[in-house]
C-alpha positions as CSV (number, residue, x, y, z in Angstrom):
1,M,-117.9,-9.9,-30.3
2,T,-118.9,-12.9,-32.8
3,R,-116.2,-15.5,-32.5
4,V,-113.2,-14.6,-34.9
5,S,-111.9,-17.7,-37.3
6,L,-108.1,-16.6,-37.6
7,S,-105.9,-17.4,-40.8
8,G,-102.6,-19.0,-38.9
9,E,-101.6,-17.2,-42.0
10,E,-99.6,-14.0,-40.3
11,V,-96.1,-13.6,-40.2
12,P,-93.5,-12.9,-37.3
13,I,-91.5,-10.1,-37.4
14,Q,-88.3,-11.3,-37.4
15,K,-89.1,-13.5,-41.0
16,V,-90.2,-10.4,-42.5
17,L,-86.9,-8.9,-41.4
18,E,-85.3,-11.9,-43.0
19,W,-86.7,-12.1,-46.3
20,Y,-86.3,-7.9,-46.6
21,E,-82.4,-8.8,-45.7
22,Y,-81.9,-11.7,-48.3
23,Q,-84.0,-9.7,-50.9
24,A,-81.4,-6.9,-50.4
25,M,-78.4,-9.1,-50.5
26,I,-79.8,-10.4,-54.3
27,L,-80.2,-7.0,-55.2
28,G,-77.0,-5.8,-54.0
29,G,-75.7,-9.1,-55.8
30,E,-77.6,-8.4,-59.3
31,K,-76.4,-4.7,-59.1
32,T,-72.7,-5.6,-58.7
33,R,-72.6,-8.2,-61.1
34,V,-74.7,-5.4,-63.9
35,L,-72.0,-3.2,-63.2
36,A,-69.0,-5.4,-63.9
37,G,-70.5,-6.3,-66.8
38,L,-70.1,-2.8,-67.9
39,R,-67.1,-1.9,-66.7
40,S,-66.0,-4.6,-68.8
41,E,-68.0,-3.8,-71.9
42,S,-69.5,-7.0,-72.3
43,L,-73.1,-6.6,-73.5
44,P,-75.7,-6.7,-70.6
45,S,-77.5,-10.4,-70.2
46,D,-81.2,-8.2,-69.4
47,S,-82.2,-6.3,-72.2
48,R,-83.5,-3.6,-70.2
49,F,-79.4,-2.2,-69.2
50,F,-78.7,-2.8,-73.1
51,G,-77.2,0.7,-74.0
52,L,-78.0,2.2,-70.2
53,A,-74.8,4.6,-68.1
54,Y,-73.3,3.5,-65.4
55,D,-75.3,6.4,-63.5
56,D,-78.5,5.3,-65.4
57,I,-78.0,1.8,-63.6
58,E,-77.0,2.6,-60.1
59,E,-80.0,5.2,-60.6
60,F,-82.2,1.8,-61.4
61,F,-81.1,0.0,-58.7
62,D,-81.8,2.9,-56.0
63,R,-84.9,2.8,-57.2
64,Q,-85.4,-0.7,-56.8
65,R,-83.6,-0.7,-53.1
66,N,-86.3,1.8,-52.2
67,E,-88.9,0.0,-53.2
68,L,-88.3,-2.9,-51.7
69,E,-87.3,-0.5,-48.2
70,F,-90.7,0.1,-48.2
71,L,-92.6,-3.4,-48.9
72,A,-90.1,-4.8,-45.9
73,M,-91.3,-1.4,-44.1
74,L,-95.2,-2.2,-44.6
75,S,-94.9,-5.9,-44.5
76,L,-93.2,-5.1,-40.6
77,L,-95.7,-2.7,-39.6
78,A,-99.0,-4.8,-41.3
79,A,-97.0,-8.1,-38.9
80,T,-97.1,-6.2,-36.1
81,E,-100.2,-5.2,-35.7
82,A,-101.8,-8.4,-36.9
83,A,-100.1,-9.8,-33.9
84,I,-101.6,-6.4,-31.8
85,R,-105.3,-8.1,-33.0
86,V,-104.8,-11.4,-32.9
87,D,-103.4,-11.0,-29.2
88,F,-106.8,-9.0,-28.3
89,I,-109.2,-11.4,-30.2
90,V,-107.6,-14.4,-28.4
91,R,-108.5,-12.2,-24.8
92,V,-111.3,-11.6,-25.9
93,Q,-112.6,-15.1,-26.9
94,D,-111.1,-16.6,-24.3
95,R,-111.8,-14.5,-21.9
96,W,-108.9,-14.2,-20.3
97,K,-109.1,-12.3,-16.4
98,D,-106.7,-9.8,-16.3
99,Q,-107.6,-6.4,-16.4
100,A,-106.5,-5.7,-19.9
101,S,-108.4,-8.4,-21.3
102,R,-111.7,-7.5,-19.3
103,R,-111.2,-3.4,-20.8
104,F,-110.7,-5.5,-24.8
105,R,-114.3,-7.4,-23.9
106,E,-115.5,-4.1,-22.8
107,I,-115.2,-2.5,-26.1
108,S,-115.6,-5.9,-28.0
109,R,-119.4,-5.5,-26.8
110,R,-119.7,-1.5,-28.0
111,R,-118.3,-2.6,-31.7
112,P,-118.5,-5.2,-34.0
113,E,-115.1,-7.2,-34.6
114,D,-114.6,-5.3,-37.9
115,R,-114.4,-1.9,-36.3
116,I,-112.0,-2.3,-33.4
117,R,-109.9,0.6,-33.9
118,L,-105.7,-0.3,-33.6
119,E,-104.8,2.9,-32.1
120,E,-108.3,3.7,-29.7
121,D,-109.7,1.0,-29.2
122,I,-106.4,-1.5,-28.3
123,L,-103.2,0.8,-28.1
124,E,-104.7,3.1,-25.8
125,P,-106.0,0.7,-23.1
126,W,-102.8,-0.2,-23.1
127,K,-101.2,2.8,-22.2
128,D,-103.7,3.5,-19.4
129,L,-103.5,0.2,-17.8
130,V,-99.4,-0.4,-18.0
131,P,-97.8,2.5,-18.0
132,T,-94.3,0.9,-19.6
133,T,-96.0,0.9,-22.8
134,K,-96.3,4.5,-23.3
135,G,-92.8,4.9,-25.3
136,P,-93.3,2.0,-27.5
137,I,-96.8,2.6,-28.7
138,G,-96.0,6.2,-28.9
139,Y,-92.3,5.2,-31.5
140,F,-95.1,3.0,-33.0
141,K,-97.9,5.5,-33.6
142,G,-95.0,7.4,-35.5
143,A,-94.6,4.4,-37.4
144,L,-97.8,3.8,-38.0
145,K,-98.4,7.3,-40.3
146,L,-95.5,5.5,-42.4
147,R,-97.5,2.8,-42.7
148,H,-100.5,5.2,-43.8
149,W,-98.8,6.7,-46.6
150,L,-97.7,3.4,-47.5
151,A,-100.7,1.5,-47.8
152,H,-103.2,4.3,-49.7
153,G,-100.2,4.7,-52.4
154,R,-97.5,7.8,-51.3
155,Y,-100.1,10.2,-53.1
156,W,-98.8,12.9,-50.4
157,N,-95.9,14.4,-48.9
158,A,-96.5,12.8,-45.8
159,K,-95.3,14.6,-42.9
160,L,-93.5,12.1,-40.8
161,G,-91.4,13.9,-38.5
162,R,-88.9,11.7,-39.0
163,T,-87.2,9.2,-41.8
164,Y,-87.4,5.2,-41.3
165,S,-85.5,2.2,-42.2
166,P,-86.5,-1.4,-42.5
167,G,-84.3,-1.8,-39.4
168,D,-86.1,1.1,-37.2
169,V,-89.4,-0.2,-38.2
170,Y,-88.4,-3.3,-37.1
171,D,-86.7,-2.0,-33.5
172,I,-90.0,-0.1,-32.8
173,S,-91.9,-3.1,-33.6
174,A,-90.3,-5.1,-31.7
175,G,-90.0,-3.3,-28.5
176,L,-93.4,-2.9,-28.0
177,L,-94.1,-6.3,-29.0
178,Q,-91.9,-7.0,-26.5
179,T,-93.0,-4.7,-24.1
180,L,-96.8,-6.1,-24.9
181,G,-95.4,-9.6,-23.9
182,L,-96.1,-10.4,-27.4
183,L,-91.8,-11.3,-28.9
């Protein structure tokens, strides 16, 4: 594996969740403000709401909230992947001596660094070597279906097996990162 220059730009999942919660609070406050203005029959300060009915404005804010949740979940999954990939790279480049690091070096000799697969080359060895990772990895792999759907534009009907919220994705990501000793 050629040396990978790490950017240091990755964002911890706690910061992603903090960002999401703040944005959701701002959005909720704006929804309350706009709807209160409508009830008091004052003219909306934002022209996009002029002439809209109460239900239309609620629908607008619901769509905004849904998009915010999708972005937060995508960011949480991407941040989790980054933490796992950085750990892989550091273990390989710094030649750590534990069993997982040795397995990762074998894998990195067979594949170029830009072809290391998250599920097959990183997560599966963890499952094989550390049995306590099986559950958290299974939950994370399920959530990766959501990530694929979001990252590729949501053009198909996703078969996710369950619904996800940002809190669910955070819990799944935190559980995996804790099990791997990365949180």
